[in-house]
VOPAGU-2260 file (C-alpha; in pm, 1 decimal, decimal comma):
REM VOPAGU-2260
SITE   aa  ch    i         X         Y         Z
SITE  MET   A    0    1943,8    1860,4   -2113,6
SITE  THR   A    1    1866,3    1686,0   -1783,5
SITE  PRO   A    2    1833,6    1931,0   -1490,7
SITE  THR   A    3    2052,8    1877,9   -1186,1
SITE  ARG   A    4    1948,2    1869,1    -822,8
SITE  GLU   A    5    2113,0    2207,2    -768,2
SITE  ILE   A    6    1917,1    2369,1   -1052,0
SITE  VAL   A    7    1587,5    2239,9    -913,3
SITE  LEU   A    8    1666,2    2362,8    -560,6
SITE  GLN   A    9    1773,0    2703,5    -694,1
SITE  ALA   A   10    1438,4    2735,3    -869,9
SITE  LEU   A   11    1252,6    2645,2    -551,7
SITE  GLU   A   12    1450,7    2907,5    -357,4
SITE  THR   A   13    1254,6    3174,2    -547,4
SITE  LEU   A   14     928,6    3070,1    -379,9
SITE  ALA   A   15     884,3    3245,7     -45,4
SITE  LEU   A   16     675,4    3105,6     238,9
SITE  PRO   A   17     454,8    3340,0     447,4
SITE  ASP   A   18     724,5    3356,6     717,9
SITE  GLY   A   19     990,1    3466,9     467,3
SITE  ARG   A   20    1168,9    3134,0     440,7
SITE  THR   A   21    1169,3    2915,6     132,3
SITE  LEU   A   22    1086,8    2547,6      87,2
SITE  VAL   A   23    1460,3    2478,0      74,3
SITE  SER   A   24    1571,7    2692,1     369,2
SITE  ALA   A   25    1286,1    2551,9     579,8
SITE  ASP   A   26    1408,1    2200,1     494,9
SITE  LEU   A   27    1069,2    2084,9     363,0
SITE  ILE   A   28    1190,5    1911,0      47,2
SITE  ARG   A   29    1210,4    1531,4      59,8
SITE  ALA   A   30    1276,6    1250,0    -189,8
SITE  LEU   A   31    1383,3    1473,8    -478,1
SITE  ASN   A   32    1410,0    1244,7    -777,3
SITE  ILE   A   33    1525,4    1336,8   -1129,0
SITE  ASN   A   34    1456,7    1074,6   -1393,3
SITE  GLU   A   35    1569,4    1209,8   -1730,2
SITE  ASP   A   36    1303,6    1475,1   -1811,8
SITE  ALA   A   37    1077,0    1403,4   -1509,0
SITE  VAL   A   38    1123,7    1564,9   -1166,3
SITE  SER   A   39     934,3    1459,4    -853,7
SITE  PHE   A   40     964,3    1541,0    -484,5
SITE  VAL   A   41     764,9    1565,5    -162,4
SITE  ILE   A   42     694,1    1869,9      53,6
SITE  GLU   A   43     682,5    1742,8     413,3
SITE  ALA   A   44     510,0    1978,0     660,1
SITE  GLU   A   45     504,6    1956,7    1038,1
SITE  THR   A   46     129,4    1894,2    1068,7
SITE  PRO   A   47    -162,3    1808,9     840,8
SITE  GLU   A   48    -298,9    2158,8     902,4
SITE  ALA   A   49      28,3    2315,4     785,9
SITE  ALA   A   50      28,8    2084,0     482,6
SITE  ALA   A   51    -320,3    2201,3     387,1
SITE  LYS   A   52    -202,7    2563,4     392,1
SITE  LEU   A   53      90,7    2469,2     166,3
SITE  GLN   A   54    -133,7    2346,3    -114,5
SITE  PRO   A   55     -90,8    2670,9    -318,5
SITE  MET   A   56     286,4    2645,1    -263,0
SITE  ARG   A   57     280,0    2284,2    -389,1
SITE  ALA   A   58     108,0    2393,9    -708,6
SITE  ALA   A   59     351,4    2683,6    -752,2
SITE  ALA   A   60     653,2    2456,1    -695,8
SITE  GLU   A   61     520,3    2205,0    -949,1
SITE  ALA   A   62     469,4    2483,1   -1203,7
SITE  ILE   A   63     808,7    2648,4   -1159,3
SITE  VAL   A   64     996,2    2317,2   -1189,5
SITE  ALA   A   65     794,1    2226,5   -1499,2
SITE  LYS   A   66     930,3    2541,2   -1668,8
SITE  LEU   A   67    1295,8    2443,2   -1620,1
SITE  PRO   A   68    1487,0    2356,7   -1938,6
SITE  GLY   A   69    1477,5    1983,1   -2007,8
SITE  VAL   A   70    1177,8    1914,5   -1779,7
SITE  THR   A   71     859,9    1779,9   -1940,4
SITE  LYS   A   72     693,3    1647,9   -1626,5
SITE  SER   A   73     686,4    1780,5   -1270,6
SITE  GLN   A   74     514,3    1601,1    -980,9
SITE  VAL   A   75     500,6    1736,7    -624,6
SITE  MET   A   76     322,0    1569,5    -333,0
SITE  LEU   A   77     234,9    1697,6      14,9
SITE  THR   A   78     270,0    1499,8     336,1
SITE  ALA   A   79     287,0    1566,8     709,1
SITE  HIS   A   80     455,7    1422,9    1017,4
SITE  ALA   A   81     144,7    1350,1    1220,1
SITE  PRO   A   82    -216,2    1253,1    1151,0
SITE  ALA   A   83    -486,8    1516,6    1169,3
SITE  ALA   A   84    -699,5    1524,0    1478,7
SITE  LYS   A   85   -1024,4    1342,5    1417,2
SITE  ALA   A   86   -1345,8    1538,1    1437,5
SITE  PRO   A   87   -1570,8    1435,6    1726,0
SITE  ALA   A   88   -1826,1    1176,4    1630,4
SITE  LYS   A   89   -2167,6    1315,8    1551,4
SITE  PRO   A   90   -2449,1    1194,4    1774,4
SITE  ALA   A   91   -2682,9     946,0    1613,6
SITE  THR   A   92   -3004,0    1094,7    1484,7
SITE  GLN   A   93   -3337,0     939,2    1401,9
SITE  GLY   A   94   -3348,2     788,2    1055,3
SITE  GLU   A   95   -2973,3     720,1    1025,9
SITE  PRO   A   96   -2870,3     374,1     899,5
SITE  PRO   A   97   -2803,6     122,3    1177,2
SITE  SER   A   98   -2453,7      90,7    1319,9
SITE  LEU   A   99   -2250,3    -201,9    1191,2
SITE  LYS   A  100   -2061,8    -412,0    1444,1
SITE  ILE   A  101   -1736,9    -568,8    1323,9
SITE  GLY   A  102   -1598,0    -880,1    1488,1
SITE  GLY   A  103   -1765,3   -1172,2    1660,0
SITE  HIS   A  104   -1782,5   -1546,3    1620,6
SITE  PRO   A  105   -1779,4   -1658,3    1256,3
SITE  LYS   A  106   -2096,5   -1796,6    1100,5
SITE  GLN   A  107   -2118,8   -2149,9     971,5
SITE  GLN   A  108   -2067,9   -2188,5     596,9
SITE  GLN   A  109   -2073,4   -2479,1     355,4
SITE  GLY   A  110   -1738,5   -2521,1     179,6
SITE  LYS   A  111   -1515,8   -2247,6      42,1
SITE  THR   A  112   -1675,7   -1927,1     -80,9
SITE  LYS   A  113   -1578,1   -1622,5    -287,0
SITE  PRO   A  114   -1741,7   -1277,6    -295,7
SITE  SER   A  115   -1989,3   -1246,0    -581,4
SITE  GLY   A  116   -1833,3   -1070,6    -879,4
SITE  VAL   A  117   -1472,3   -1129,4    -772,6
SITE  ALA   A  118   -1278,3   -1330,2   -1030,7
SITE  ARG   A  119    -957,9   -1396,4    -833,1
SITE  ILE   A  120    -834,8   -1363,2    -475,5
SITE  LEU   A  121    -461,8   -1314,1    -423,6
SITE  ALA   A  122    -324,1   -1339,8     -69,3
SITE  ILE   A  123     -12,9   -1130,8      -3,0
SITE  GLY   A  124     177,4   -1264,5     295,6
SITE  SER   A  125     510,9   -1267,6     472,4
SITE  GLY   A  126     675,6   -1478,1     734,6
SITE  LYS   A  127     760,6   -1178,8     952,5
SITE  GLY   A  128     668,3    -815,5     997,8
SITE  GLY   A  129     867,8    -520,2     873,2
SITE  VAL   A  130     942,5    -650,2     523,5
SITE  GLY   A  131     707,9    -404,3     348,9
SITE  LYS   A  132     419,5    -640,4     274,2
SITE  SER   A  133     151,7    -372,4     317,6
SITE  THR   A  134     349,3    -123,0     109,4
SITE  VAL   A  135     379,8    -383,7    -166,3
SITE  SER   A  136       6,5    -459,1    -142,0
SITE  SER   A  137    -107,5     -97,8    -182,8
SITE  ASN   A  138     136,6     -19,3    -461,7
SITE  LEU   A  139      65,0    -341,2    -648,1
SITE  ALA   A  140    -308,1    -266,5    -626,9
SITE  VAL   A  141    -253,0      80,4    -774,9
SITE  ALA   A  142     -16,8     -53,8   -1043,6
SITE  LEU   A  143    -272,7    -313,6   -1150,8
SITE  ALA   A  144    -548,4     -50,0   -1158,9
SITE  LYS   A  145    -331,7     175,0   -1377,2
SITE  GLN   A  146    -306,4    -111,0   -1627,2
SITE  GLY   A  147    -682,5    -138,2   -1656,5
SITE  ARG   A  148    -762,2    -409,9   -1403,6
SITE  ARG   A  149   -1059,4    -379,7   -1168,9
SITE  VAL   A  150    -885,4    -413,6    -832,6
SITE  GLY   A  151    -998,0    -455,3    -474,1
SITE  LEU   A  152    -774,0    -432,6    -166,2
SITE  LEU   A  153    -873,4    -595,5     162,3
SITE  ASP   A  154    -661,4    -500,4     462,4
SITE  ALA   A  155    -677,4    -821,2     666,8
SITE  ASP   A  156    -396,0    -715,5     901,7
SITE  ILE   A  157    -647,1    -683,3    1185,6
SITE  TYR   A  158    -400,0    -592,6    1459,9
SITE  GLY   A  159    -201,4    -341,2    1252,3
SITE  PRO   A  160    -419,3    -204,0     969,8
SITE  SER   A  161    -219,0      45,2     763,3
SITE  GLN   A  162    -400,2      57,0     428,9
SITE  PRO   A  163    -630,3     349,7     519,2
SITE  ARG   A  164    -324,0     572,9     566,9
SITE  MET   A  165    -137,4     432,3     264,9
SITE  MET   A  166    -438,3     458,7      33,4
SITE  GLY   A  167    -540,1     803,1     156,3
SITE  VAL   A  168    -886,5     713,4     287,5
SITE  SER   A  169   -1032,4     780,9     631,3
SITE  LYS   A  170   -1412,1     791,3     592,7
SITE  ARG   A  171   -1610,2     526,4     778,3
SITE  PRO   A  172   -1775,8     285,0     533,8
SITE  ALA   A  173   -2152,6     315,4     510,2
SITE  SER   A  174   -2394,7      38,6     596,4
SITE  PRO   A  175   -2748,8      97,8     468,5
SITE  ASP   A  176   -2900,7    -193,6     658,5
SITE  GLY   A  177   -2654,8    -279,4     937,2
SITE  LYS   A  178   -2536,1    -583,3     739,2
SITE  THR   A  179   -2408,4    -469,7     401,5
SITE  ILE   A  180   -2078,4    -276,0     396,7
SITE  ILE   A  181   -2013,6     -20,4     122,9
SITE  PRO   A  182   -1636,2      -9,8      54,8
SITE  LEU   A  183   -1435,9     302,8     -18,0
SITE  HIS   A  184   -1256,9     392,8    -341,1
SITE  ASN   A  185    -934,4     579,9    -412,7
SITE  HIS   A  186    -662,1     573,3    -678,3
SITE  GLY   A  187    -878,0     341,5    -889,0
SITE  VAL   A  188    -890,5      76,8    -613,5
SITE  THR   A  189   -1188,3     -49,9    -410,8
SITE  MET   A  190   -1072,9    -101,5     -53,9
SITE  MET   A  191   -1184,8    -209,4     290,6
SITE  SER   A  192    -998,9    -223,0     621,3
SITE  ILE   A  193   -1082,5    -284,2     985,9
SITE  GLY   A  194    -891,2      39,4    1042,4
SITE  LEU   A  195   -1178,7     230,5     880,6
SITE  MET   A  196   -1418,8      99,8    1144,3
SITE  LEU   A  197   -1211,3     192,7    1450,3
SITE  ASP   A  198   -1032,1     494,2    1589,9
SITE  GLU   A  199    -674,4     511,3    1457,2
SITE  ALA   A  200    -529,4     490,3    1809,4
SITE  GLN   A  201    -758,3     209,8    1928,2
SITE  ALA   A  202    -595,6    -129,8    1972,4
SITE  VAL   A  203    -773,9    -442,3    1852,0
SITE  VAL   A  204    -770,1    -680,1    2150,9
SITE  TRP   A  205    -940,4    -986,0    2007,1
SITE  ARG   A  206    -900,1   -1360,7    2031,0
SITE  GLY   A  207    -901,8   -1590,6    1728,9
SITE  PRO   A  208   -1281,1   -1626,8    1684,1
SITE  MET   A  209   -1323,4   -1246,8    1670,5
SITE  LEU   A  210   -1053,9   -1222,7    1403,6
SITE  MET   A  211   -1215,4   -1497,8    1199,9
SITE  GLY   A  212   -1556,1   -1332,2    1228,2
SITE  ALA   A  213   -1420,2    -993,5    1117,8
SITE  LEU   A  214   -1246,6   -1145,0     814,6
SITE  GLN   A  215   -1564,2   -1333,3     720,9
SITE  GLN   A  216   -1760,7   -1007,0     740,0
SITE  MET   A  217   -1514,4    -809,0     528,7
SITE  LEU   A  218   -1516,8   -1078,9     262,2
SITE  GLY   A  219   -1886,1   -1167,5     261,2
SITE  GLN   A  220   -2069,1    -850,5     363,5
SITE  VAL   A  221   -1870,3    -595,0     162,1
SITE  GLU   A  222   -2021,6    -503,3    -173,6
SITE  TRP   A  223   -1702,4    -550,9    -372,4
SITE  GLY   A  224   -1873,5    -528,5    -710,3
SITE  GLU   A  225   -1716,8    -670,1   -1025,1
SITE  LEU   A  226   -1342,5    -719,2    -969,3
SITE  ASP   A  227   -1073,9    -886,2   -1176,4
SITE  VAL   A  228    -868,1    -940,4    -863,3
SITE  LEU   A  229    -900,4    -887,6    -487,7
SITE  LEU   A  230    -566,1    -845,0    -309,5
SITE  VAL   A  231    -572,2    -949,8      56,3
SITE  ASP   A  232    -302,1    -787,3     270,3
SITE  LEU   A  233    -245,4   -1054,0     536,0
SITE  PRO   A  234     -90,4    -998,6     878,0
SITE  PRO   A  235     265,2   -1127,0     921,6
SITE  GLY   A  236     317,5   -1481,8    1038,4
SITE  THR   A  237     110,1   -1797,5    1010,5
SITE  GLY   A  238    -194,1   -1744,6    1231,5
SITE  ASP   A  239    -573,5   -1744,1    1244,9
SITE  VAL   A  240    -635,1   -1495,3     964,6
SITE  GLN   A  241    -422,1   -1691,1     716,1
SITE  LEU   A  242    -587,5   -2017,6     816,3
SITE  THR   A  243    -937,7   -1873,2     788,0
SITE  LEU   A  244    -876,9   -1712,9     449,4
SITE  CYS   A  245    -723,0   -2019,0     287,6
SITE  GLN   A  246    -962,8   -2271,4     441,7
SITE  LYS   A  247   -1286,6   -2075,0     398,5
SITE  SER   A  248   -1229,1   -1880,5      74,1
SITE  GLU   A  249   -1149,7   -1972,6    -285,4
SITE  VAL   A  250    -801,0   -1822,5    -289,7
SITE  THR   A  251    -645,2   -1824,8    -636,2
SITE  GLY   A  252    -294,5   -1814,6    -493,4
SITE  ALA   A  253     -48,5   -1639,4    -265,6
SITE  ILE   A  254     242,3   -1400,2    -310,7
SITE  VAL   A  255     513,4   -1397,8     -43,3
SITE  VAL   A  256     716,7   -1083,1      27,9
SITE  SER   A  257    1058,7   -1094,8     193,7
SITE  THR   A  258    1373,2    -891,4     226,5
SITE  PRO   A  259    1690,0   -1065,8     107,6
SITE  GLN   A  260    1867,5   -1123,0     438,4
SITE  ASP   A  261    1886,4   -1471,1     588,4
SITE  VAL   A  262    1673,9   -1394,4     896,3
SITE  ALA   A  263    1381,0   -1276,7     682,1
SITE  LEU   A  264    1417,3   -1573,0     448,0
SITE  LEU   A  265    1395,7   -1813,9     741,7
SITE  ASP   A  266    1049,6   -1679,2     822,0
SITE  ALA   A  267     950,8   -1653,2     455,9
SITE  ARG   A  268    1010,6   -2027,9     422,9
SITE  LYS   A  269     762,8   -2082,4     707,9
SITE  ALA   A  270     502,7   -1880,2     517,8
SITE  LEU   A  271     571,6   -2088,1     206,5
SITE  ASN   A  272     532,5   -2405,7     410,1
SITE  MET   A  273     204,5   -2277,5     554,8
SITE  PHE   A  274      56,1   -2209,0     209,4
SITE  ASP   A  275     171,4   -2552,1      94,9
SITE  THR   A  276       4,6   -2714,0     397,2
SITE  LEU   A  277    -317,2   -2521,9     322,2
SITE  LYS   A  278    -306,7   -2631,4     -44,0
SITE  THR   A  279    -278,8   -2270,2    -159,9
SITE  PRO   A  280     -48,6   -2231,3    -462,4
SITE  VAL   A  281     230,2   -1976,5    -428,3
SITE  LEU   A  282     225,8   -1764,3    -744,4
SITE  GLY   A  283     552,5   -1586,2    -680,7
SITE  LEU   A  284     809,4   -1432,1    -448,2
SITE  ILE   A  285     898,1   -1063,2    -421,9
SITE  GLU   A  286    1227,8    -927,4    -290,2
SITE  ASN   A  287    1166,2    -593,6    -117,4
SITE  MET   A  288    1430,5    -341,8      -1,9
SITE  SER   A  289    1668,1    -505,9    -246,7
SITE  THR   A  290    1882,6    -208,1    -345,9
SITE  TYR   A  291    1945,7     139,8    -207,6
SITE  VAL   A  292    2074,3     411,6    -439,4
SITE  CYS   A  293    2204,2     728,1    -272,7
SITE  PRO   A  294    2003,3    1020,7    -417,0
SITE  LYS   A  295    2303,5    1254,0    -385,3
SITE  CYS   A  296    2590,5    1054,0    -532,6
SITE  GLY   A  297    2418,2     763,7    -706,2
SITE  HIS   A  298    2615,3     499,3    -512,5
SITE  GLU   A  299    2431,8     167,2    -497,5
SITE  GLU   A  300    2435,2     -35,1    -175,2
SITE  HIS   A  301    2266,5    -360,5     -71,5
SITE  LEU   A  302    2182,0    -287,2     291,7
SITE  PHE   A  303    1992,2    -612,2     350,7
SITE  GLY   A  304    2184,9    -827,3     107,8
SITE  HIS   A  305    2078,2    -893,9    -249,6
SITE  GLY   A  306    1940,8   -1179,8    -453,3
SITE  GLY   A  307    1848,1   -1408,4    -165,0
SITE  VAL   A  308    1477,8   -1420,1    -253,9
SITE  GLU   A  309    1544,6   -1483,6    -622,3
SITE  ALA   A  310    1780,7   -1768,8    -532,2
SITE  GLU   A  311    1513,4   -1914,6    -302,7
SITE  ALA   A  312    1255,7   -1890,9    -582,3
SITE  GLN   A  313    1487,5   -2076,1    -818,6
SITE  ARG   A  314    1558,1   -2343,2    -556,2
SITE  LEU   A  315    1185,8   -2404,4    -502,1
SITE  ASP   A  316    1089,8   -2357,8    -868,1
SITE  ILE   A  317     855,2   -2069,6    -781,0
SITE  PRO   A  318     820,3   -1762,8   -1006,5
SITE  PHE   A  319    1030,5   -1463,7    -901,4
SITE  LEU   A  320     812,2   -1157,0    -958,0
SITE  GLY   A  321    1085,4    -898,8    -913,1
SITE  ALA   A  322    1302,9    -691,5    -681,2
SITE  LEU   A  323    1191,0    -359,3    -533,0
SITE  PRO   A  324    1426,4     -81,6    -419,1
SITE  LEU   A  325    1463,7      69,7     -73,7
SITE  ASP   A  326    1357,8     423,5    -157,6
SITE  LEU   A  327    1262,2     716,0      67,5
SITE  SER   A  328     998,9     827,6    -182,4
SITE  VAL   A  329     808,8     500,8    -127,2
SITE  ARG   A  330     778,5     569,8     244,7
SITE  LEU   A  331     685,4     935,0     198,6
SITE  ALA   A  332     426,7     853,0     -66,5
SITE  GLY   A  333     268,8     588,4     157,0
SITE  ASP   A  334     255,2     827,1     453,6
SITE  ALA   A  335      94,1    1086,7     226,8
SITE  GLY   A  336    -176,4     843,7     112,4
SITE  ALA   A  337     -59,9     852,5    -250,5
SITE  PRO   A  338     128,9     527,4    -329,1
SITE  VAL   A  339     444,9     577,8    -530,2
SITE  ALA   A  340     304,4     351,5    -803,4
SITE  LEU   A  341      79,6     642,2    -906,3
SITE  GLY   A  342     380,6     819,0   -1059,0
SITE  ASP   A  343     649,7     716,9   -1305,1
SITE  SER   A  344     962,3     709,4   -1086,8
SITE  PRO   A  345    1199,2     409,5   -1100,4
SITE  ALA   A  346    1017,2     261,2    -798,7
SITE  ALA   A  347     682,3     307,3    -973,9
SITE  LYS   A  348     817,7     139,0   -1286,3
SITE  SER   A  349     926,1    -160,5   -1076,1
SITE  TYR   A  350     567,9    -203,5    -956,0
SITE  ALA   A  351     433,8    -155,0   -1308,7
SITE  GLN   A  352     659,9    -433,6   -1436,7
SITE  MET   A  353     547,2    -660,1   -1153,6
SITE  ALA   A  354     180,2    -590,5   -1228,9
SITE  ALA   A  355     241,0    -662,0   -1597,8
SITE  ARG   A  356     393,5   -1001,0   -1507,8
SITE  LEU   A  357      87,2   -1092,9   -1300,7
SITE  ILE   A  358    -149,4    -991,9   -1580,2
SITE  ALA   A  359      52,9   -1173,2   -1846,1
SITE  GLY   A  360      54,0   -1487,8   -1631,2
SITE  GLY   A  361    -324,4   -1476,1   -1589,3
SITE  MET   A  362    -289,7   -1414,5   -1216,1
SITE  ALA   A  363    -459,0   -1072,9   -1208,0
């Protein structure tokens, strides 16, 4: 017997918060999803501090839902509206490793290079912003890691780095000698981002040479270790970072993300043309925000159109890697630093299928 939304909410009404309200009456439940015998949802608090205090309530909610008839798996995540205030930086003390400066003019190199130990580099790009390229990158990295691949994720979106938040990491990478960068790890993925080196609110105001130098550092100075695949989350458009990566690194191929509407496809074609000009093979297209299913009534709607990316892939004879839904749980999971691909929801299964296609095709 599959539980209904009403049954789950009634069960959660029995858990009282310290102020006497419940998770339901306080309107803290988000993205409630029931998939046969699996129930998942997010508890969204006002602040990170409030979310930390709700950790016992999260565990209790997960346990009480798991006991409902017909439920074999219960998954509850915590998130918050705003980022936690950062602790003041500690003053440098004698004996600490030297500070690492990111950015600067790129160094001369002979031919294309690839980080030692990295088997493949996949560039994930888009013609325009707002199509979910970074969300796809983080979830695809997690999905590949879940299927046994050794995965790295490089956030090369210098002006708008979002992977630290999406991957749930905030610690500054260590540098034992002022040259080598030790990457961070979470959810089975090795990752590095310019966002880890700067304050979250600090804007990156750099010209092209600084961008190129930063990308060269994050590729060449990071100790990536042995990786089957390194995913590079590119900035939107066709600028300096894309040029530097494809001209200076041994990129195995590119994946282009687009939403299905005509305006997004116009820019996606420019990204495809750029990769063609740079002699970088396009390994596939992904249609994001393809379908929206109302969580209350189950009605399916195509808010941005449907099938446009697949039709473009067929026209250009490029592999179509799949369509991803427009789902609130994807956004909430990314904001919480726990990509939705970690679970087994319909959205997670879409990423798992996409990862399996890449592995089967020898691309990851």
